[in-house]
Every structure is written in C-alpha cells, then in structure tokens.
C-alpha positions in Angstrom: 108.0 164.0 69.4 105.3 163.0 71.9 105.5 159.3 71.8 108.6 157.2 71.1 108.7 153.6 69.9 110.2 150.9 72.1 113.6 150.7 70.4 114.0 154.5 70.7 113.1 154.3 74.4 115.8 151.6 74.8 118.5 153.9 73.3 117.5 157.5 74.4 115.9 159.2 77.3 114.7 162.7 78.3 115.4 162.0 81.9 118.0 164.2 83.6 119.1 163.5 87.2 118.5 166.3 89.7 121.3 168.5 90.7 122.7 168.3 94.2 124.3 164.9 94.4 127.8 165.1 95.9 130.1 162.2 97.0 133.8 161.7 97.7 134.6 159.5 94.7 135.0 161.1 91.3 132.2 160.0 89.0 133.2 157.7 86.1 132.3 159.2 82.8 132.4 156.6 80.0 132.5 158.4 76.7 133.8 158.2 73.2 131.2 160.5 71.7 130.6 163.8 73.4 127.2 165.5 72.8 127.0 169.2 71.8 123.8 171.3 72.4 124.0 172.8 68.9 126.2 173.2 65.8 127.5 176.5 67.1 128.8 174.8 70.2 130.4 172.1 68.2 132.2 174.6 66.0 133.2 176.8 68.9 135.0 174.1 70.9 138.8 173.4 70.7 140.0 170.0 71.7 143.0 171.6 73.4 140.8 173.7 75.7 140.5 172.0 79.0 137.4 174.1 79.8 135.2 172.1 77.3 134.8 168.6 76.0 135.0 167.5 72.3 135.7 163.8 72.2 136.4 161.1 74.7 140.0 160.7 73.5 140.7 164.3 74.5 139.2 164.0 78.0 136.2 163.6 80.2 135.4 165.0 83.6 137.0 161.8 85.0 140.4 162.2 83.2 140.5 166.0 83.6 140.1 165.5 87.4 143.0 163.0 87.6 145.2 165.2 85.4 144.5 168.3 87.6 145.3 166.4 90.7 148.5 164.8 89.4 149.8 168.2 88.3 149.0 169.7 91.7 150.7 166.7 93.6 153.8 167.0 91.4 154.0 170.8 91.6 153.3 171.2 87.9 150.6 173.1 85.9 149.7 170.7 83.0 149.2 167.0 82.8 148.5 164.4 80.1 147.6 160.8 80.6 148.9 157.9 78.6 148.1 154.1 78.5 151.4 153.2 80.3 154.6 154.7 81.5 156.4 153.6 78.4 153.7 155.2 76.2 154.2 158.5 78.2 158.0 158.2 77.5 157.4 157.6 73.8 155.0 160.6 73.6 157.6 162.9 75.0 160.3 161.7 72.6 158.0 161.9 69.6 156.8 165.3 70.5 160.3 166.9 71.0 162.7 164.9 68.7 163.1 165.0 64.9 165.4 163.4 62.4 168.9 164.7 63.1 168.3 165.5 66.7 170.0 163.8 69.7 168.7 162.5 73.0 171.0 161.7 76.0 170.0 158.8 78.3 171.6 157.6 81.5 173.2 154.2 81.2 171.0 152.9 84.1 167.8 154.0 82.3 164.6 151.9 82.5 165.3 149.2 79.9 162.2 149.9 77.7 163.4 153.5 77.5 166.7 152.2 76.3 165.0 150.0 73.7 163.0 153.0 72.5 166.2 155.1 72.2 167.8 152.3 70.1 164.7 152.2 67.9 164.8 156.0 67.4 168.4 155.7 66.3 167.9 152.7 64.0 164.6 153.8 62.3 164.2 157.6 62.7 167.6 159.1 62.4 167.6 160.4 66.0 170.8 159.8 67.8 170.6 158.2 71.3 173.7 158.4 73.4 174.2 157.1 76.9 176.0 158.8 79.8 177.2 157.8 83.3 174.2 158.5 85.6 176.6 160.1 88.2 178.1 162.5 85.6 176.5 165.6 87.1 177.8 168.9 85.6 180.1 166.8 83.5 177.2 166.3 81.1 178.2 169.6 79.6 180.9 167.9 77.7 178.4 165.6 76.0 175.9 168.2 74.9 176.2 169.0 71.2 174.5 171.5 68.9 171.8 168.9 68.0 171.1 167.7 71.6 167.5 168.4 72.3 166.6 166.3 75.3 168.2 164.8 78.3 166.5 161.9 80.1 167.1 161.3 83.8 166.0 158.7 86.2 166.3 159.3 90.0 167.4 156.8 91.0 168.0 154.1 88.4 165.2 151.6 89.0 167.6 148.5 89.0 171.1 149.7 89.9 169.9 152.6 92.1 172.5 155.3 91.4 171.1 158.7 92.4 172.0 161.4 89.8 172.6 165.0 90.6 169.5 166.3 88.9 170.0 170.0 89.9 173.5 170.0 88.4 172.3 168.4 85.1 169.5 170.9 84.9 171.8 173.9 85.4 174.0 172.8 82.5 171.1 171.9 80.3 169.4 175.3 80.8 172.6 177.1 79.9 172.6 175.2 76.6 168.9 175.4 76.0 168.3 171.6 76.3 165.2 170.2 77.9 165.5 167.7 80.9 162.9 165.0 81.4 162.8 162.9 84.6 161.3 159.5 85.2 160.2 160.2 88.7 158.3 156.9 89.3 160.6 155.6 92.1 159.9 158.7 94.2 156.2 158.9 93.1 156.3 162.7 93.1 156.4 162.5 96.9 160.0 162.0 97.8 161.6 164.3 95.1 160.2 167.6 94.0 161.3 167.5 90.4 160.3 171.0 89.2 161.8 172.7 92.2 165.2 171.1 91.2 165.0 172.4 87.6 163.4 169.6 85.7 161.2 170.6 82.6 159.2 167.4 82.2 158.1 164.8 84.7 157.0 161.3 83.7 155.2 159.1 86.1 154.2 155.5 85.7 150.9 155.6 87.6 151.0 151.8 87.3 153.1 151.8 90.5 152.4 153.8 93.7 149.6 156.0 92.4 147.4 152.9 91.7 148.9 150.7 94.4 146.8 147.7 93.3 149.0 146.0 90.7 145.9 146.1 88.4 146.3 149.3 86.2 148.6 150.4 83.4 148.8 154.2 83.0 151.4 156.9 82.6 151.4 160.7 83.0 153.4 163.6 81.6 153.5 166.7 83.8 154.9 170.1 82.8 154.8 173.7 84.0 155.5 175.6 80.7 152.4 176.0 78.5 154.3 176.0 75.2 156.0 172.7 76.2 152.7 171.2 77.2 151.1 172.1 73.9 153.9 170.4 72.0 153.4 167.2 73.9 149.6 167.6 73.7 149.8 167.6 69.9 151.7 164.3 70.0 149.2 163.0 72.5 146.4 163.7 70.0 148.2 162.4 67.0 149.2 159.2 68.7 145.7 158.6 70.1 146.8 158.3 73.7 143.4 157.6 75.3 143.0 155.9 78.7 140.1 154.0 80.2 137.6 155.8 82.5 137.6 152.8 84.8 141.4 152.7 85.1 141.4 156.5 85.7 139.0 156.0 88.6 141.2 153.3 90.1 144.2 155.7 90.1 142.0 158.4 91.6 140.9 155.9 94.3 144.5 155.1 95.1 145.6 158.8 95.6 144.3 159.4 99.2 146.3 156.5 100.6 149.4 156.8 98.4 151.5 158.8 100.9 150.6 156.5 103.7 151.4 153.4 101.6 154.7 154.9 100.4 155.8 155.6 103.9 154.9 152.1 105.0 156.9 150.6 102.0 159.8 152.8 103.0 159.9 151.8 106.6 159.7 148.1 105.8 162.2 148.3 103.0 164.8 150.0 105.2 164.3 147.4 108.0 164.7 144.6 105.5 167.7 146.1 103.8 169.4 146.6 107.1 168.8 142.9 108.0 170.1 141.8 104.6 173.2 143.9 105.0 174.2 141.7 108.0 174.0 138.5 105.9 177.2 136.9 104.7 175.4 135.9 101.4 174.9 139.6 100.5 177.9 141.6 99.3 176.2 145.0 98.8 172.9 146.7 99.3 171.9 149.1 96.6 169.5 151.3 98.5 169.8 155.1 98.1 169.2 155.7 101.8 172.4 153.7 102.6 175.7 155.5 102.7 177.5 153.1 100.4 174.9 153.4 97.6 176.3 155.4 94.7 174.8 158.9 94.9 173.7 158.6 98.5 174.9 162.1 99.3 172.7 163.5 96.5 169.7 161.4 97.8 170.2 162.8 101.3 170.4 166.4 100.0 167.4 166.2 97.6 165.0 163.5 98.7 162.8 163.2 101.7 162.1 159.4 101.7 162.7 156.3 99.7 159.8 154.0 99.0 160.0 150.2 98.8 162.3 149.4 95.9 166.0 148.5 96.2 168.4 145.9 95.0 171.0 143.5 96.5 174.2 142.1 95.1 175.0 138.6 96.2 178.5 137.5 97.1 180.4 136.6 93.9 180.8 133.0 95.1 177.1 132.4 94.3 176.3 131.5 90.7 173.3 132.7 88.7 171.7 129.3 89.1 172.0 129.6 92.9 170.4 133.0 93.1 167.7 131.9 90.7 167.0 129.1 93.1 167.0 131.6 96.0 164.2 133.5 94.2 162.3 130.3 93.3 162.4 129.3 97.0 160.7 132.5 98.2 157.1 132.1 99.3 155.8 135.5 100.1 157.9 137.3 97.5 156.5 136.6 94.0 158.4 136.8 90.8 157.3 139.7 88.6 158.2 143.1 87.3 156.9 146.5 88.6 156.7 147.9 92.1 154.4 150.0 94.3 151.8 147.3 94.9 150.8 145.6 98.2 152.7 142.4 97.3 156.4 141.9 97.5 158.3 141.0 94.4 161.8 139.6 93.5 163.4 139.8 90.1 167.0 138.8 88.9 168.9 141.1 86.5 171.9 140.2 84.4 173.8 143.5 84.7 176.6 142.6 82.3 174.0 142.4 79.5 172.3 145.7 80.5 175.3 147.9 81.2 178.4 148.7 79.2 180.4 149.2 82.4 179.3 147.4 85.6 181.9 147.3 88.4 180.3 144.5 90.4 180.6 140.7 90.0 177.9 139.4 92.2 174.4 138.5 91.0 171.8 141.3 91.3 168.3 140.7 92.6 165.8 143.6 92.8 163.3 143.5 95.6 160.0 145.4 95.9 158.9 145.4 99.5 155.1 145.3 99.7 152.8 145.8 102.6 153.0 142.3 104.2 154.3 142.2 107.8 158.0 142.9 107.8 158.7 140.0 110.1 157.2 137.5 107.7 159.1 138.9 104.8 162.4 138.6 106.7 161.5 135.0 107.7 160.8 134.3 104.0 164.2 135.7 102.9 165.9 133.9 105.7 164.6 130.4 104.7 165.4 131.1 101.0 169.0 132.1 101.9 169.4 129.0 104.0 168.7 126.9 100.9 170.9 129.0 98.7 173.8 126.5 98.7 
C-alpha cells in the first residue's frame, strides 16, 4: 500500500524508533492487544510462557520487569501481580482450596482476609478455622486430613504478635500442608520468608513498595514452579490485570524502598520509646520492644521493623476520649494503610475483632511517616494533653 488515507494515517504508522535508547526508568507499555508478526507466531505462543507476549492481561515488558524484580528482592523465583493485596490473597485461596478443604488463619489476621475466610465457609464449603498466632509447633494439633493451607502474618498488622514462622512451617511440611505468609509489614526486607520455610509470599505493594499512598497492587511470590502454575491459572481465570502506570509507580518506588523503610523504623522506635514513658499509655505493641508478644521470635528472625506499631491506652480512658485524641492530631491523619510518607492514626475495637483479647485499654495503630520525628512527637504530646 503506497498511499494511505488520512484516517488510516491517524490510526497506524510504519515508523519504528531506532534501537539504542537506554534509560534508568522502565518503559511504560500500555497494551491490551498484543500484535503478532504472523499466524504461526500467534499459534505458537503460550500465555504461561514469560518469554513471549500474548495479551495485555497476561503481561507486558513493564509488568514482567516488576514481577522479576519482586521475585528477586523476596528471594523467590516466580511472581504474579494482582490489583490489590486482598486480590492477591483471594487468588491464592481460590487457586489452592476446593469444597471440603480447610484453611487455617491466625486470629490476628488482616481483617479482609478474615472476611474472605468467612465467605469461603459460608458460600463455598471451605472450612476456615482460626488459631492463636503464637501457637508455634502446637499448630500440629489443629491440622486435619482436609487442611490444605495455613495463612500466617508476621506480625499481625494491628495487635503485632510475632508468630514463630519456622516452627509452623516445619510442622506444615511434615503434614504436606502449604504455608502462605502476608509479609507486608516487613516488606520483604526485614524478614526472609522463603529462607524460613514459607511456600507462598503475599505482598501488598500498596504499602512500602509504592511509598506514595497512591497505588493499589498486590503480588504473589513463590519458588516452586508447580505451585506457581496453579496460582497462575487462577490469575488468568480471575482476570487479575494491573495498570501499566501503576506498575511503573511501584517500579519507581523500589530504589528508595530500603532507605525509606529504615527511616520509618528509626522514627517509629524513637516515638514508641517516647510514648512508653507517658502515663496515658499502658502498653506499646511494637515487635522490637521486649514486652511485645513474640519479641524473642522477632529478634531471632527479623532484621528491622518499619514504621507500623500500636499503642494501648490506660483503661481509664474511654473510647470517646481516645477518639478525641485522634481527632486532635494535626500531622497524623486518619486513614488505613501504611508505608507512605504521611503519618496515620486509626482506632480499633479489639473486642469486636478478636475472640480472646487480654487487654482492656483502647488500641490505636500508628503509621509513622517521613515527617520530622520531633514534630510528630510534639503533635502526639499536644493531643495527649487534651485527652481528658
């Protein structure tokens, strides 16, 4: 075709950019349709083959790059992206559980994971049972012939108990049960999950990986190829696509993630230490503190702590008073999530969340951002002064 009409020129081009362009940022490839050079190429490609492209839902150079980097950071081999952390959790469950199976979840599990477990029980005939997060090798007594999956979270993202992951994994492997870990609190930096026996790692990239409080994304990382392929089939059947622009934002956050994580950690420990001296605070739930449940396990298995911890107020303060404390904060904003540059405070009603909760005081979870630590302490101090 020698000459094209205007509308065709507006929709197609023969131009190809020259080779040789290289830059630090990963290129953003927007694509739903992938073009094949001929019918033979179309017929020869398999959507599960990461060496070729078939359709935007199954990956582009942008998403393949992020998957490869996440697997390497976490110490895994295979990675799949999902539209959120919860979507990644659901993908694991639906890939590995069938009617009649059982999944075990810690009693301090991320609440949407609990809601998902309840839904599986109510609507899909999959039993979800909950266990003490500090059970360790005692989980052997809970594993039944139909137990297929054990979820773990290290630590619990509200109550902060640190489980003995190696002990749970040892028992699970003896009984041929898979262990999945929500490793979001440690970001794949402070806890090397696969080295401690975990089979599947879930990350909410929404948090530290992005760092900008502007992206929703999750990842599922594995080492075993057969396990990856099971989850990959669920990924395809559920249509778990992610945006190229969001993928780029996560890629952009990776080079600074460790630096940010360490800064969050330093500031959080300083603020938690200051809060521990306050008469209004009865208990600090921070894994790096000796009186936090599971601290010895944290000290053995973790290298750092990040910026998320919780505080328990003295029981003399009512829910209304601690709510007012949060409302009076200026730098700390009210909102869920963590890992972003801005500090957050959220109250939790533990009696409604946990079957057995030994404490009476009101719990407030704090995400320590990247503001100056002195200003954050001043903000907490003025809100505590108005608590009564």
